[in-house]
MARTOR-951489 format. One line per 4 residues: their letters; for each residue x, y, z of C-alpha. Coordinates in steps of 0.5 Angstrom, whole numbers, plus 2048, in hexadecimal, padded with zeros to 3 digits. Example, Ala and Ser with C-alpha at 12.3 -4.5 7.8 and 13.67 -1.06 7.14 Angstrom:
<sites>
as) 819/7F7/810 ~ 81B/7FE/80E;
</sites>
This chain:
<sites>
mssf) 800/800/800 ~ 803/807/7FE ~ 7FE/80B/803 ~ 7F9/80A/809;
ndyn) 7F3/80C/805 ~ 7F4/805/801 ~ 7F2/801/807 ~ 7EB/804/808;
fkpf) 7EB/806/80F ~ 7E5/808/813 ~ 7E5/810/813 ~ 7E8/811/81A;
iqaa) 7EE/80C/819 ~ 7EF/811/813 ~ 7EF/817/817 ~ 7F4/814/81C;
ikdl) 7F9/812/817 ~ 7F8/819/814 ~ 7F9/81C/81B ~ 7FF/817/81C;
gfkk) 802/81A/815 ~ 803/813/812 ~ 804/814/80B ~ 805/80D/808;
ptpi) 805/806/80C ~ 80C/803/80E ~ 80E/7FC/80B ~ 80B/7F8/812;
qskv) 805/7FC/811 ~ 804/7FB/80A ~ 805/7F3/80B ~ 801/7F3/812;
ipti) 7FB/7F8/811 ~ 7F7/7F4/80C ~ 7F8/7ED/810 ~ 7F5/7F0/816;
khgk) 7F0/7F3/813 ~ 7EE/7EC/810 ~ 7EE/7E9/817 ~ 7F4/7E5/816;
svig) 7F9/7E3/81B ~ 800/7E6/819 ~ 807/7E6/81C ~ 80B/7EC/81A;
ksat) 812/7EC/81B ~ 815/7F3/81A ~ 81A/7F8/81D ~ 819/7FD/822;
gsgk) 817/804/81F ~ 813/800/819 ~ 80C/803/81B ~ 809/7FC/81D;
thaf) 805/7FF/823 ~ 801/803/81E ~ 801/7FC/819 ~ 7FD/7F9/81E;
llpl) 7F9/7FF/822 ~ 7F6/802/81B ~ 7F3/7FB/819 ~ 7F0/7F9/820;
fnnl) 7ED/7FF/821 ~ 7EA/800/81A ~ 7E7/7F9/81B ~ 7E5/7FA/822;
dvnn) 7DD/7FA/824 ~ 7DC/800/827 ~ 7D5/7FE/829 ~ 7D7/7F8/82D;
nstq) 7D9/7FA/834 ~ 7DD/7F3/836 ~ 7E4/7F3/835 ~ 7E6/7F1/82E;
ivit) 7EE/7F3/82E ~ 7F4/7F1/833 ~ 7FB/7F4/832 ~ 800/7F1/836;
tpsr) 807/7F4/837 ~ 80D/7F2/83B ~ 80E/7F9/83E ~ 80A/7FE/841;
elay) 80E/804/83D ~ 80C/800/837 ~ 805/7FF/839 ~ 804/807/83B;
qiye) 807/808/834 ~ 802/804/830 ~ 7FC/807/835 ~ 7FE/80E/832;
nvkq) 7FE/80B/82B ~ 7F7/808/82D ~ 7F4/80F/830 ~ 7F7/813/82A;
ivkf) 7F2/80E/825 ~ 7EC/80E/829 ~ 7EB/815/82A ~ 7E9/816/823;
seqp) 7E3/811/824 ~ 7DD/814/824 ~ 7DA/80E/829 ~ 7DE/80D/82F;
iria) 7E3/807/82F ~ 7E5/805/836 ~ 7EC/803/837 ~ 7F0/801/83D;
nyvg) 7F7/801/83F ~ 7F9/7FC/844 ~ 800/7FB/847 ~ 804/7F9/84D;
gtdk) 805/7FE/853 ~ 7FF/802/851 ~ 7F8/803/856 ~ 7F5/7FC/855;
erqi) 7EF/7FE/859 ~ 7ED/803/855 ~ 7EE/7FF/84F ~ 7E9/7FA/852;
nklk) 7E4/7FF/854 ~ 7E4/802/84D ~ 7E3/7FB/84A ~ 7DD/7F9/84F;
keqp) 7D9/7FF/84B ~ 7DC/7FD/844 ~ 7E1/7F9/840 ~ 7E6/7FC/83B;
qvvv) 7E5/7FB/834 ~ 7EC/7FB/833 ~ 7F2/7F9/838 ~ 7F9/7FB/838;
gtpg) 7FE/7F8/83D ~ 803/7F4/840 ~ 801/7EC/841 ~ 802/7EC/848;
rild) 7FD/7F1/84A ~ 7F8/7EF/844 ~ 7F8/7E8/846 ~ 7F7/7EA/84E;
lfkn) 7F1/7EE/84C ~ 7EE/7E8/848 ~ 7EF/7E3/84D ~ 7EC/7E7/853;
gdld) 7E6/7E8/84E ~ 7E6/7EF/84D ~ 7E9/7EF/846 ~ 7E5/7EB/841;
inta) 7E9/7E9/83B ~ 7E5/7E3/839 ~ 7E2/7E7/834 ~ 7E8/7EA/831;
nqlv) 7EA/7E6/82A ~ 7F0/7EB/828 ~ 7F6/7EA/82C ~ 7FD/7EE/82B;
idea) 803/7EC/82E ~ 808/7F2/82C ~ 810/7F1/82D ~ 80F/7E9/82E;
dmtl) 816/7E8/82E ~ 817/7ED/834 ~ 811/7EA/837 ~ 814/7E3/837;
dfgf) 81B/7E6/83A ~ 817/7E9/840 ~ 814/7E2/841 ~ 80D/7E5/840;
letv) 80B/7E0/83A ~ 807/7DB/83F ~ 803/7E1/842 ~ 801/7E3/83A;
dkia) 800/7DB/839 ~ 7FA/7DB/83F ~ 7F7/7E2/83C ~ 7F7/7DF/835;
aama) 7F4/7D8/838 ~ 7EE/7DC/83B ~ 7EC/7E0/835 ~ 7E7/7DE/82F;
qdlq) 7E8/7D8/82B ~ 7E8/7DC/825 ~ 7EE/7DF/827 ~ 7F2/7E4/822;
mmvf) 7F9/7E5/825 ~ 7FE/7EA/823 ~ 805/7E9/825 ~ 80A/7EE/823;
sati) 812/7EE/825 ~ 819/7F0/822 ~ 81B/7E9/823 ~ 817/7E2/823;
ppkl) 81B/7DE/828 ~ 81B/7D6/827 ~ 818/7D6/82E ~ 812/7DA/82C;
qpfl) 810/7D5/827 ~ 80C/7D0/82B ~ 808/7D5/82E ~ 806/7D8/827;
kkym) 804/7D1/824 ~ 800/7D0/82A ~ 7FB/7D6/828 ~ 7FD/7D8/821;
knpv) 7FA/7D4/81B ~ 7FD/7D5/815 ~ 7FF/7DC/817 ~ 802/7E1/812;
fddi) 809/7E2/813 ~ 80C/7E9/811 ~ 813/7EA/811 ~ 815/7F1/810;
ptet) 81D/7F1/80E ~ 821/7F7/80F ~ 826/7F9/80A ~ 82B/7FA/810;
vinq) 82B/7F8/817 ~ 82C/7FF/819 ~ 827/805/816 ~ 82B/808/811;
nvdn) 829/80F/814 ~ 82D/80D/81A ~ 835/80F/81A ~ 838/809/81E;
wlis) 83E/80B/822 ~ 843/807/826 ~ 847/80A/82B ~ 84D/807/82F;
tkgn) 84D/809/836 ~ 855/808/836 ~ 854/807/83E ~ 851/80E/83F;
dkns) 84B/80F/844 ~ 845/80D/840 ~ 841/812/844 ~ 845/818/842;
liyq) 845/816/83A ~ 83D/815/83B ~ 83D/81C/83D ~ 842/81F/838;
lltm) 83E/81C/832 ~ 837/81F/835 ~ 83A/826/836 ~ 83E/826/82F;
gnpy) 838/823/82B ~ 832/827/82E ~ 82D/822/82D ~ 826/823/82C;
lali) 824/81D/830 ~ 82A/818/832 ~ 829/811/835 ~ 82E/80E/839;
fant) 82E/807/83A ~ 831/803/83F ~ 831/7FB/841 ~ 82F/7FB/848;
rerv) 82A/800/84D ~ 830/801/851 ~ 834/804/84B ~ 82E/808/849;
deie) 82E/80B/850 ~ 835/80D/850 ~ 835/810/849 ~ 82F/814/84B;
aylq) 832/816/851 ~ 839/818/84E ~ 835/81C/848 ~ 831/820/84D;
gqgl) 837/822/851 ~ 83A/825/84B ~ 834/829/84B ~ 830/826/845;
kvak) 828/825/846 ~ 828/81D/846 ~ 822/818/846 ~ 823/811/847;
ihgg) 81F/80B/846 ~ 820/803/848 ~ 81C/7FE/84B ~ 81E/7FF/852;
mqpr) 81A/806/853 ~ 813/806/855 ~ 80D/805/850 ~ 80A/80C/851;
vrkr) 811/80F/851 ~ 813/80C/84B ~ 80C/80E/848 ~ 80D/815/84A;
vmkq) 814/816/847 ~ 812/813/841 ~ 80D/818/840 ~ 812/81D/841;
iqnl) 817/81A/83C ~ 811/81A/837 ~ 810/821/838 ~ 817/823/837;
dfqy) 818/825/83E ~ 81F/822/83E ~ 825/822/839 ~ 828/81C/83C;
vvas) 825/815/83E ~ 829/80F/841 ~ 826/809/840 ~ 826/801/841;
dlaa) 824/7FC/83B ~ 81D/7FD/83D ~ 81D/803/83A ~ 820/801/834;
rgid) 81A/7FC/832 ~ 815/7FF/836 ~ 815/806/835 ~ 814/80A/82E;
idgv) 816/811/82F ~ 816/816/829 ~ 81B/81B/827 ~ 821/816/82A;
shii) 827/819/827 ~ 82D/816/82A ~ 82E/80F/82D ~ 834/80D/832;
nddi) 835/806/834 ~ 839/806/83A ~ 83B/7FF/839 ~ 839/7F9/834;
psdn) 833/7F6/836 ~ 833/7EE/838 ~ 82E/7ED/833 ~ 830/7EF/82C;
eyfv) 829/7F0/82A ~ 828/7F6/82F ~ 82E/7FA/82C ~ 829/7FA/826;
hrvg) 823/7FC/82A ~ 827/801/82D ~ 82A/804/827 ~ 823/804/824;
rtgr) 821/809/829 ~ 824/80F/824 ~ 823/810/81D ~ 81C/80F/81C;
ggms) 817/812/818 ~ 81C/814/813 ~ 820/818/818 ~ 827/817/818;
giai) 82B/815/81F ~ 831/813/822 ~ 833/80D/826 ~ 839/80C/82A;
tlyg) 83C/806/82D ~ 842/806/832 ~ 846/800/833 ~ 84C/7FE/837;
pded) 852/7FA/835 ~ 84F/7F4/837 ~ 849/7F4/833 ~ 84B/7F3/82C;
qkiq) 848/7ED/82C ~ 841/7F0/82D ~ 842/7F5/828 ~ 844/7EF/823;
alen) 83E/7EC/825 ~ 83A/7F2/823 ~ 83D/7F3/81D ~ 83C/7EB/81B;
mgin) 835/7ED/81B ~ 836/7F2/816 ~ 836/7F8/81A ~ 83C/7FD/817;
fkpk) 83F/802/81C ~ 843/809/81A ~ 849/809/81F ~ 849/810/822;
eikh) 84D/813/828 ~ 84D/819/82C ~ 852/81E/82A ~ 853/826/82C;
gdvv) 84C/826/82E ~ 849/823/828 ~ 847/81C/825 ~ 84C/81A/81F;
dsyd) 84D/814/81B ~ 852/80F/81E ~ 855/809/81C ~ 852/802/81B;
rrrr) 853/7FE/821 ~ 855/7F8/81D ~ 85B/7FB/819 ~ 860/7F7/81C;
qkyk) 85C/7F1/81A ~ 85C/7F3/813 ~ 864/7F4/813 ~ 865/7ED/816;
ghhd) 866/7EA/80F ~ 86B/7EF/80D ~ 86F/7ED/814 ~ 86E/7E6/812;
kldg) 873/7E7/80C ~ 879/7E9/811 ~ 87E/7E4/813 ~ 87E/7E1/81A;
stlg) 883/7E6/81D ~ 87F/7EC/81B ~ 878/7E9/81D ~ 87C/7E7/824;
mink) 87E/7EE/825 ~ 876/7F1/823 ~ 873/7EC/828 ~ 878/7EC/82E;
kkkn) 874/7EE/834 ~ 878/7F3/838 ~ 876/7F6/83F ~ 87A/7FC/83E;
vkpg) 87A/7FE/837 ~ 881/802/836 ~ 880/809/833 ~ 881/808/82B;
ykkk) 87F/801/82B ~ 879/802/826 ~ 87E/806/821 ~ 883/800/822;
ikra) 87D/7FB/820 ~ 87B/800/81A ~ 883/800/818 ~ 884/7F9/818;
ikvk) 87D/7F7/814 ~ 880/7FC/80F ~ 887/7F9/80E ~ 884/7F2/80E;
edqn) 87F/7F5/808 ~ 885/7F8/804 ~ 889/7F2/805 ~ 883/7EE/802;
rkie) 882/7F3/7FC ~ 88A/7F2/7FB ~ 889/7EB/7FB ~ 883/7EB/7F6;
vrsq) 886/7F0/7F1 ~ 88D/7EB/7F1 ~ 888/7E5/7F0 ~ 885/7E9/7EA;
irar) 88C/7EB/7E7 ~ 88E/7E4/7E7 ~ 888/7E1/7E4 ~ 889/7E6/7DE;
kkqk) 890/7E4/7DD ~ 88F/7DD/7DD ~ 889/7DE/7D8 ~ 88D/7E2/7D4;
krss) 893/7DD/7D4 ~ 88E/7D8/7D2 ~ 88B/7DC/7CC ~ 892/7DD/7C9;
eryq) 894/7D6/7CA ~ 88E/7D4/7C6 ~ 890/7D8/7C0 ~ 898/7D6/7BF;
</sites>
């Protein structure tokens, strides 16, 4: 489809699309929207930032029976932040409907009693939330999901990683027999397959490949720490780049706290987001971030998969994540909506294998370094390997001099090595020239003898 008009959406859906400023469907939207509109189950495999949220929201709300007051749609997410984000997208759509559509967001850490009291009065037509809270409300007899026949499992691989798949399984088992299931994920791990086969009969599988692992709009920089303090490096990068909105990712909550404290100590206004914060505090901070009250945000990987913030211009990886897929999702926070972005990864001398593993995935880095208060091009960290073949041509004595380990390197030792290499190369050239001269003389002698 070249235009959203080709889908013949209801007027209020068309109004929502116009309000969003969408011009034409993304590849995942072009693939998935017709499938969902026709009531078929679907597995959508697509990268972060591909537009998959509206790929399922638009056709689902188009098919919603606004005159049916029972629960029809359940959308599960593995994190509260992602649930809040999708709920905001839902609110944007339903505000254009002339007839009221009842929606609800159920996540852990919120006022459960208040939710129960409201459920006693009426059931929502559309439910968004985390698996634990949705199942809890259902088991207590408060939320009736038996009537729902459409289930969306967003970020399915993350749902599996966080151990929520069993909970989602129980939710799916409680829903209507003619269940239309929609599973969306950046990856489809093998451990997810038994669950998919249990509930999905002949689903349409839409795999949207990306031309590159990293968005082409993103400059992917690699900076060696060279043993320097990471906190200081991060501060330099933030202050010299003047980002519109920068996300700094760290592997642990403790490291998030440490970076935030350091940057605040340097006078920067910084927000932090990680799983150890109280839910209400995280929710408040997220609203402040989305309102652009902060220019700098330090986050754990929870934010890499669970938060969608517009306008992120810079990503800084304080460390390389233990799961390489998280690296992709971190960097996927910038360069969205056709905008450009910069992703910067700091790495130490002992992390070369981790960088190599990312490069084996097809991720390309531009080597950079900080010099005189600016980020400039640097050398390829593998340059020594490229010259390995050249060194192999040298004899044992010269190689021994190069490879010899000295605890106390004397002044001029490197120059001595270079001189030794040059002398050996000159000798090799002379030998080669002499060999060629001898060969020519022999050839000339044989030719003259032939004609005598």
